[in-house]
VEXVEXDO-432772 format. One line per 2 residues: number of its first residue (from 1); for each residue x negated, y negated, z negated of N, C-alpha, C. Coordinates in steps of 0.001 Angstrom, whole numbers, m for minus. Layout:
REM VEXVEXDO-432772
NUM> X:Y:Z:X:Y:Z:X:Y:Z ~ ...
This chain:
REM VEXVEXDO-432772
1> 32744:m92637:96356:33490:m92478:97605:32517:m92320:98760 ~ 32665:m91225:99529:31806:m91014:100684:32371:m91768:101871
3> 31474:m92364:102630:31870:m93178:103771:31610:m92405:105051 ~ 32649:m92116:105827:32516:m91443:107106:32159:m92478:108161
5> 31012:m92282:108816:30534:m93237:109793:30650:m92684:111196 ~ 30847:m93571:112156:30812:m93221:113572:29516:m93747:114140
7> 28695:m92838:114655:27443:m93221:115279:27643:m93230:116780 ~ 27130:m94237:117453:27285:m94322:118899:26036:m94881:119537
9> 25711:m94346:120715:24682:m94918:121562:25398:m95582:122719 ~ 25141:m96873:122896:25837:m97614:123932:24826:m98207:124888
11> 25294:m98450:126119:24469:m99116:127126:25348:m100089:127869 ~ 24752:m101159:128355:25559:m102102:129104:24802:m103379:129355
13> 25486:m104349:129866:24879:m105637:130134:25883:m106717:129765 ~ 25376:m107919:129619:26239:m109044:129278:26226:m110022:130447
15> 27355:m110165:131077:27507:m111130:132172:28784:m111905:131879 ~ 28635:m113032:131215:29803:m113803:130818:30408:m113262:129545
17> 30707:m111946:129478:31259:m111324:128285:30625:m109942:128136 ~ 30756:m109367:126932:30137:m108077:126661:30794:m106974:127473
19> 29969:m106108:128022:30458:m104948:128756:29592:m103772:128350 ~ 30091:m102926:127459:29315:m101830:126902:29940:m100496:127268
21> 29090:m99516:127482:29535:m98163:127812:29001:m97207:126761 ~ 29861:m96365:126208:29434:m95382:125219:28801:m94205:125939
23> 27545:m93918:125588:26864:m92766:126158:27099:m91521:125308 ~ 26878:m91652:123989:27106:m90543:123058:27667:m91086:121770
25> 28399:m90260:121051:28953:m90687:119771:29151:m89476:118870 ~ 29029:m89729:117552:29164:m88669:116567:29959:m89184:115367
27> 30843:m88357:114827:31381:m88601:113496:30393:m88102:112451 ~ 29871:m86896:112671:28819:m86324:111840:27811:m85658:112761
29> 26542:m85767:112394:25464:m85252:113231:25268:m83759:112972 ~ 25018:m83007:114044:24694:m81582:113920:23320:m81317:114527
31> 22588:m80370:113925:21259:m79987:114392:21261:m78525:114815 ~ 20320:m78170:115675:20187:m76777:116096:19234:m76037:115165
33> 19632:m75895:113901:18783:m75202:112941:18467:m73793:113433 ~ 17209:m73380:113364:16864:m72014:113786:17399:m70993:112794
35> 17573:m69746:113222:18064:m68705:112301:17169:m68577:111073 ~ 17803:m68520:109908:17056:m68347:108674:16441:m69608:108115
37> 16686:m70745:108756:16114:m72006:108286:16935:m72498:107096 ~ 16312:m72567:105916:17055:m72845:104678:16987:m74322:104316
39> 17678:m75140:105087:17740:m76570:104785:19001:m76868:103973 ~ 18862:m77700:102959:20011:m78127:102168:20673:m79295:102893
41> 21368:m78969:103981:21863:m79999:104901:23166:m80615:104409 ~ 23185:m81964:104380:24404:m82698:104034:24652:m83695:105161
43> 25516:m83365:106092:25692:m84189:107294:26080:m85628:107014 ~ 26801:m85889:105924:27234:m87257:105626:26066:m88164:105243
45> 24894:m87586:104938:23722:m88374:104546:22743:m88598:105687 ~ 23112:m88191:106892:22249:m88349:108055:22701:m89554:108867
47> 21829:m90560:108958:22173:m91838:109590:21086:m92208:110590 ~ 21476:m92527:111806:20510:m93013:112791:20053:m94427:112445
49> 18749:m94657:112538:18230:m96022:112403:17392:m96439:113606 ~ 16993:m95489:114441:16138:m95822:115575:16477:m95021:116808
51> 16379:m95678:117967:16615:m95042:119266:15491:m95458:120209 ~ 14878:m94502:120886:13879:m94773:121906:14194:m93891:123117
53> 14091:m94469:124313:14550:m93787:125524:13391:m93602:126488 ~ 13176:m92368:126921:12197:m92077:127963:12942:m91857:129282
55> 12232:m91381:130294:12869:m91172:131595:13966:m90116:131530 ~ 13797:m89114:130688:14747:m88006:130689:15322:m87658:129320
57> 14871:m88366:128247:15330:m88000:126909:15615:m89227:126055 ~ 16405:m89001:125012:16687:m90030:124013:16198:m89510:122663
59> 15337:m90292:122005:14774:m89917:120709:15516:m90665:119606 ~ 15934:m89930:118585:16779:m90475:117521:16114:m90256:116165
61> 15998:m91340:115399:15371:m91272:114078:16434:m91237:112990 ~ 16274:m90303:112038:17184:m90187:110898:16345:m90114:109621
63> 16008:m91244:109013:15131:m91241:107833:15793:m90583:106628 ~ 14973:m90194:105675:15468:m89522:104473:15913:m90557:103435
65> 17033:m91212:103745:17599:m92192:102829:18181:m91520:101595 ~ 18777:m90346:101824:19367:m89555:100747:19030:m88087:100984
67> 19347:m87259:100013:19053:m85834:100139:19912:m85198:101232 ~ 19389:m84138:101844:20171:m83372:102799:20001:m83763:104243
69> 18921:m84467:104583:18663:m84837:105978:18037:m83652:106706 ~ 18451:m83449:107961:17875:m82384:108773:16535:m82816:109323
71> 16393:m82821:110631:15163:m83300:111252:15158:m84822:111213 ~ 14055:m85408:110755:13979:m86864:110666:13727:m87498:112028
73> 13322:m86703:113025:13185:m87167:114406:13722:m86080:115312 ~ 14661:m86446:116171:15316:m85469:117037:15432:m86022:118449
75> 15846:m85160:119359:15916:m85537:120762:17156:m84908:121396 ~ 17742:m85629:122354:18816:m85101:123190:18492:m85444:124638
77> 19049:m84707:125601:18852:m85082:127005:19496:m86426:127306 ~ 18958:m87110:128268:19500:m88415:128636:20776:m88295:129474
79> 20989:m87167:130107:22096:m87033:131059:23256:m86216:130508 ~ 23541:m86315:129207:24687:m85613:128639:25989:m86288:129079
81> 27121:m85581:129037:28400:m86183:129441:28712:m87428:128628 ~ 29265:m88426:129278:29616:m89686:128616:30569:m89444:127450
83> 30232:m90036:126300:31077:m89921:125119:30921:m88624:124355 ~ 29994:m87756:124767:29834:m86451:124125:29068:m86578:122813
85> 29079:m85506:122035:28399:m85459:120732:27427:m84289:120731 ~ 26331:m84401:121448:25417:m83263:121570:24737:m82903:120252
87> 24432:m81626:120104:23655:m81155:118965:22218:m81637:119109 ~ 21634:m82096:118005:20287:m82645:118034:19239:m81546:117915
89> 18165:m81692:118687:17028:m80778:118636:15868:m81460:117923 ~ 15290:m80790:116953:14161:m81360:116205:12996:m81632:117150
91> 12343:m82783:116952:11186:m83120:117782:9919:m83159:116932 ~ 8796:m82586:117433:8715:m81795:118662:9268:m80387:118497
93> 9302:m79906:117239:9947:m78633:116908:10133:m78598:115395 ~ 10780:m77531:114902:11120:m77476:113485:9905:m77322:112574
95> 8757:m76910:113120:7570:m76761:112274:7092:m78098:111719 ~ 7512:m79208:112331:7131:m80536:111856:8117:m81082:110818
97> 9120:m80317:110444:10191:m80842:109591:10406:m79976:108352 ~ 9320:m79531:107743:9459:m78730:106534:10026:m79531:105370
99> 10001:m80877:105459:10597:m81695:104402:12095:m81433:104272 ~ 12726:m80954:105342:14154:m80639:105280:14443:m79499:104320
101> 13460:m78669:104052:13619:m77555:103119:13113:m77902:101722 ~ 12622:m79144:101544:12077:m79561:100267:10620:m79182:100085
103> 9994:m78675:101145:8596:m78256:101094:7724:m79332:101727 ~ 7223:m80254:100923:6482:m81397:101445:4992:m81059:101583
105> 4645:m80449:102703:3238:m80177:102961:2532:m81413:103513 ~ 3323:m82369:104029:2812:m83627:104598:2018:m83428:105882
107> 2083:m82240:106456:1414:m82002:107738:2258:m82454:108920 ~ 3563:m82566:108706:4461:m82944:109785:5051:m84322:109570
109> 6383:m84421:109732:7095:m85687:109613:7961:m85671:108366 ~ 7921:m86759:107606:8688:m86838:106367:9919:m87724:106526
111> 9730:m88989:106905:10857:m89915:107025:10545:m90950:108095 ~ 11244:m90856:109218:10984:m91709:110373:12159:m92661:110580
113> 11857:m93953:110637:12879:m94959:110907:12915:m95346:112381 ~ 11720:m95505:113008:11690:m95920:114408:10438:m95400:115096
115> 10517:m95383:116443:9419:m94905:117273:9238:m95868:118445 ~ 8143:m95691:119187:7893:m96541:120356:7072:m95753:121384
117> 7438:m95903:122666:6719:m95258:123759:5739:m96251:124375 ~ 4481:m95814:124594:3475:m96700:125179:3404:m96510:126691
119> 2489:m97218:127327:2376:m97183:128783:1735:m95896:129294 ~ 1212:m95065:128407:637:m93776:128784:1625:m92634:128580
121> 2902:m92967:128414:3959:m91985:128206:3704:m91139:126959 ~ 3364:m91852:125880:3167:m91204:124592:4092:m91856:123559
123> 4592:m91042:122656:5522:m91509:121626:4769:m91750:120327 ~ 4797:m93015:119869:4210:m93392:118580:5305:m93293:117514
125> 5091:m92450:116525:6081:m92184:115483:5570:m92737:114160 ~ 6289:m93704:113605:5923:m94292:112313:6633:m93518:111201
127> 5856:m92824:110386:6382:m91992:109303:6162:m92705:107973 ~ 7260:m93092:107318:7167:m93829:106048:6676:m92959:104901
129> 6818:m91631:105021:6373:m90724:103971:7270:m90685:102755 ~ 8475:m91265:102852:9351:m91418:101687:10460:m90360:101665
131> 11077:m90232:100491:12178:m89286:100282:13227:m89963:99407 ~ 14502:m89761:99746:15640:m90337:99005:15382:m91800:98651
133> 15053:m92590:99659:14623:m93971:99414:15734:m94871:98908 ~ 16998:m94492:99084:18103:m95290:98542:18423:m94875:97113
135> 18550:m93574:96854:19030:m93098:95553:17926:m93006:94502 ~ 16768:m92499:94901:15699:m92262:93930:14379:m92294:94684
137> 13857:m93492:94900:12698:m93679:95766:11516:m92818:95348 ~ 11042:m92017:96312:9814:m91239:96127:9008:m91313:97420
139> 7678:m91222:97286:6837:m91165:98472:5871:m89991:98304 ~ 6327:m88782:98675:5483:m87605:98499:4315:m87528:99472
141> 4376:m88286:100582:3334:m88222:101604:2855:m89625:101963 ~ 1631:m89703:102446:1078:m90993:102864:1776:m91498:104126
143> 2029:m92807:104228:2544:m93365:105486:1526:m93140:106607 ~ 2031:m92827:107802:1125:m92539:108901:1826:m92730:110238
145> 1015:m92735:111287:1507:m92763:112662:1090:m91465:113334 ~ 2032:m90803:113981:1730:m89631:114786:2021:m89963:116243
147> 1117:m89608:117135:1258:m89918:118554:1400:m88609:119328 ~ 2491:m88496:120099:2776:m87300:120871:2718:m87607:122367
149> 2086:m86724:123121:2063:m86824:124577:3384:m86275:125104 ~ 4197:m87116:125726:5526:m86701:126174:5483:m85783:127387
151> 4324:m85612:127991:4221:m84682:129117:4257:m83235:128641 ~ 3757:m82998:127423:3749:m81628:126898:4203:m81542:125446
153> 4578:m82686:124854:5066:m82776:123477:4042:m82293:122452 ~ 2766:m82471:122772:1696:m82110:121847:1246:m83331:121041
155> 924:m83087:119771:376:m84138:118922:m1065:m84414:119346 ~ m1360:m85679:119692:m2701:m86016:120175:m3485:m86881:119204
157> m2814:m87490:118246:m3539:m88348:117305:m2698:m88585:116054 ~ m3341:m88615:114915:m2701:m88957:113644:m3494:m90076:112990
159> m2783:m91121:112570:m3412:m92271:111925:m2779:m92437:110546 ~ m3503:m92151:109506:m3018:m92351:108129:m3322:m93786:107724
161> m2308:m94514:107284:m2525:m95909:106900:m3412:m95969:105659 ~ m4426:m96820:105662:m5325:m96903:104504:m4596:m97436:103273
163> m5056:m97028:102116:m4383:m97373:100870:m4379:m98875:100594 ~ m5334:m99628:101148:m5367:m101059:100837:m4291:m101851:101561
165> m3535:m101245:102484:m2411:m101947:103116:m1067:m101417:102640 ~ m1097:m100418:101756:127:m99801:101242:348:m100263:99807
167> 1603:m100599:99480:1960:m101016:98138:2829:m99924:97482 ~ 2955:m99934:96131:3746:m98886:95469:5169:m98756:95984
169> 5790:m99867:96426:7175:m99824:96886:7294:m99805:98411 ~ 6191:m99671:99138:6222:m99806:100594:7157:m98804:101274
171> 7938:m99314:102224:8684:m98474:103164:8480:m99081:104545 ~ 7809:m98348:105419:7508:m98836:106758:8615:m98393:107712
173> 9295:m99378:108319:10554:m99094:109008:10556:m99389:110498 ~ 9652:m100219:111002:9703:m100575:112419:8286:m100696:112966
175> 8165:m100486:114283:6851:m100480:114920:6972:m101045:116325 ~ 6034:m101921:116699:5924:m102371:118084:4457:m102307:118490
177> 4228:m102142:119784:2883:m102022:120332:2551:m103262:121146 ~ 1298:m103695:121027:790:m104826:121803:m373:m104313:122653
179> m101:m104121:123939:m1112:m103607:124864:m1684:m104714:125745 ~ m1486:m105968:125316:m1852:m107104:126172:m3171:m107759:125801
181> m3785:m107390:124680:m4945:m108129:124196:m6265:m107424:124503 ~ m6395:m106164:124079:m7687:m105492:124238:m7572:m104155:124959
183> m6431:m103893:125588:m6245:m102648:126319:m4983:m101941:125880 ~ m4636:m100886:126617:m3397:m100188:126318:m3663:m98861:125601
185> m2576:m98171:125306:m2612:m96826:124716:m3434:m96818:123423 ~ m4538:m96076:123342:m5298:m95985:122101:m5937:m97296:121685
187> m6064:m98238:122608:m6651:m99540:122286:m5609:m100552:121812 ~ m4359:m100151:121708:m3276:m101069:121360:m3441:m101641:119954
189> m2897:m102848:119777:m2600:m103342:118446:m1186:m102882:118089 ~ m988:m102502:116841:292:m101989:116376:761:m102863:115224
191> 2013:m103331:115289:2605:m104130:114218:3686:m103298:113541 ~ 3648:m103243:112206:4582:m102421:111442:5210:m103242:110326
193> 6505:m103080:110119:7210:m103804:109070:7185:m103022:107762 ~ 6850:m103695:106679:7016:m103146:105337:8238:m103833:104751
195> 9361:m103147:104776:10659:m103763:104479:10852:m104039:102994 ~ 10284:m103229:102117:10534:m103374:100685:9396:m104087:99968
197> 8151:m103920:100423:7037:m104668:99830:6768:m105951:100606 ~ 7633:m106276:101563:7718:m107586:102217:6414:m108016:102902
199> 6229:m107537:104110:5068:m107947:104876:4977:m107220:106201 ~ 3923:m107513:106950:3586:m106830:108187:2211:m106199:108034
201> 2058:m105005:108581:748:m104376:108664:357:m104302:110126 ~ m891:m104678:110409:m1421:m104648:111769:m2483:m103557:111837
203> m2419:m102724:112884:m3427:m101691:113098:m4103:m101925:114438 ~ m5423:m101920:114427:m6250:m102089:115614:m6666:m100699:116080
205> m6011:m100206:117151:m6272:m98853:117608:m7657:m98650:118173 ~ m8236:m99691:118749:m9552:m99565:119353:m10643:m99408:118303
207> m10529:m100172:117221:m11562:m100173:116187:m11160:m99409:114925 ~ m9979:m98798:114947:m9494:m97967:113843:m9581:m98711:112504
209> m8916:m99863:112425:m8870:m100639:111192:m7478:m101222:111037 ~ m7090:m101496:109810:m5768:m102040:109533:m5874:m103117:108467
211> m4924:m104056:108501:m4871:m105096:107480:m3417:m105529:107296 ~ m3206:m106264:106243:m1853:m106660:105843:m1684:m108166:105994
213> m476:m108559:106403:m160:m109973:106586:1150:m110244:105849 ~ 1178:m111336:105060:2372:m111656:104286:2638:m113154:104350
215> 3933:m113490:104410:4345:m114891:104493:5707:m115007:103810 ~ 6013:m116157:103185:7312:m116300:102521:8510:m116055:103433
217> 8365:m116279:104732:9486:m116061:105652:9821:m114581:105813 ~ 8968:m113702:105308:9207:m112264:105405:9984:m111722:104212
219> 10256:m112588:103239:10963:m112166:102034:12477:m112299:102224 ~ 13267:m111482:101514:14728:m111607:101586:15221:m112775:100744
221> 16452:m113177:101004:17113:m114225:100235:18226:m113579:99414 ~ 18176:m113647:98077:19224:m113018:97260:20629:m113477:97627
223> 20776:m114705:98115:22099:m115211:98483:22660:m114506:99717 ~ 21810:m113780:100452:22258:m113090:101659:22107:m111581:101541
225> 22124:m111076:100325:21858:m109648:100104:23118:m108802:99970 ~ 24297:m109424:100009:25544:m108681:99871:26124:m108360:101248
227> 26505:m107095:101441:27048:m106648:102720:28349:m105883:102484 ~ 29186:m105848:103512:30445:m105104:103423:30717:m104420:104750
229> 31000:m103113:104699:31373:m102325:105872:32619:m101533:105532 ~ 33660:m101733:106299:34981:m101098:106110:35362:m101008:104633
231> 35252:m102136:103954:35706:m102220:102575:34691:m101803:101529 ~ 33584:m101204:101947:32534:m100801:101006:31535:m101942:100854
233> 31336:m102423:99625:30394:m103509:99359:29117:m102945:98740 ~ 27983:m103455:99168:26709:m102990:98647:25686:m104105:98786
235> 24566:m103935:98088:23518:m104951:98082:22231:m104349:98621 ~ 21580:m105066:99544:20279:m104684:100071:19355:m105896:100030
237> 18312:m105819:99231:17293:m106876:99204:16157:m106466:100139 ~ 16483:m106317:101419:15514:m105840:102395:14811:m106990:103093
239> 13506:m106828:103265:12726:m107781:104042:12829:m107477:105524 ~ 11696:m107574:106235:11725:m107444:107697:12180:m106057:108128
241> 13153:m106049:109032:13548:m104847:109764:13474:m105128:111261 ~ 14057:m106258:111689:14014:m106629:113096:12611:m107046:113512
243> 12113:m106454:114617:10745:m106719:115055:10633:m106475:116555 ~ 9994:m107399:117267:9699:m107192:118680:8479:m108033:119041
245> 7941:m107778:120224:6734:m108471:120669:6880:m108881:122123 ~ 6470:m110105:122429:6466:m110607:123802:5032:m110734:124281
247> 4574:m109873:125217:3212:m110021:125733:3032:m111302:126527 ~ 4099:m111777:127178:4001:m113018:127956:3747:m114219:127057
249> 4382:m114232:125884:4218:m115348:124954:3149:m115076:123897 ~ 2582:m113847:123899:1622:m113439:122866:2177:m113726:121470
251> 3423:m113318:121256:4146:m113678:120040:4877:m112467:119473 ~ 4828:m112335:118159:5604:m111337:117434:6827:m112026:116835
253> 8003:m111462:117064:9248:m111991:116510:9735:m111026:115431 ~ 10230:m111571:114309:10672:m110724:113214:11803:m111404:112459
255> 12550:m110606:111682:13606:m111170:110847:13917:m110245:109674 ~ 13946:m110785:108441:14385:m109993:107298:15878:m109661:107422
257> 16281:m108541:106832:17701:m108179:106852:18512:m109128:105975 ~ 18081:m109334:104730:18802:m110202:103798:18335:m111642:104004
259> 18818:m112258:105060:18394:m113612:105391:19407:m114246:106325 ~ 19531:m115572:106252:20377:m116295:107192:19529:m117117:108157
261> 18219:m116840:108168:17341:m117555:109079:17454:m116984:110489 ~ 17181:m117845:111466:17110:m117370:112834:15826:m116567:113018
263> 15684:m115948:114193:14520:m115134:114484:13242:m115947:114289 ~ 12320:m115374:113509:11066:m116045:113203:9960:m115511:114104
265> 8878:m116259:114232:7844:m115836:115161:6460:m116166:114639 ~ 5491:m115392:115089:4078:m115588:114801:3306:m115367:116096
267> 2385:m116247:116391:1494:m116005:117516:622:m114809:117156 ~ 504:m113855:118084:m194:m112604:117788:m1567:m112821:117196
269> m2325:m113762:117724:m3686:m113964:117291:m3760:m114406:115839 ~ m2688:m115033:115324:m2682:m115482:113933:m2559:m114307:112963
271> m2199:m113126:113465:m2087:m111937:112628:m3421:m111242:112428 ~ m4463:m111704:113119:m5744:m111030:113041:m6578:m111611:111897
273> m7361:m110775:111217:m8176:m111288:110101:m9271:m112205:110601 ~ m9591:m113170:109803:m10636:m114120:110182:m11942:m113796:109425
């Protein structure tokens, strides 16, 4: 049974009670495929997992959970009519999304779950390198970070994660930047969640090195792995997905999906190798 989902981007504030405004919504996502672009597109398999907002645009991540995904990273204008369903534009352009045609050259983007904008107005894109990760897990490309300058949408840096921090089942799903310790932009520390191999990977942008951090609190709990949405029941033994960083507290906060624990935390400095 195929499940028809409603995707929505909402904005609002909480003052006493929830007050949310729908900015955009979709029953099924549409892309502006260029003429002659031979993608085996299946709209029901395209699911948003990440949203990042700049001054004038909204960036939307659609990882390759199943076959038939269009652009794994797309963009829409920020000022579209309220409640509208705009067509998505591939970011930065369709040349980075050859995986949609089944041609995995690994030069562009394969499967993006989330992105983050730094203080230099650059978009850090975490590419898991995976394909059909729900139905038939494959990783045709190495996990990597691509950094785009949002002033001209040019790729300015590519960071391939070293093999000693990647595991056979790794899926990297979330990314946060720490610009409070040794500098901003290229000097940032980067924290990344490995949701299936259960851990965090830290990248030191200044010294171009990475290492892995693992703790029992990052593992899922089988007793909390069952989920239900509109009558559909399924099981996810997912580790960390929720991730954020507080520069004021010098603390990383994280939470596994299959868990009943409250938000967990690590002091940033404890994530560094000794």
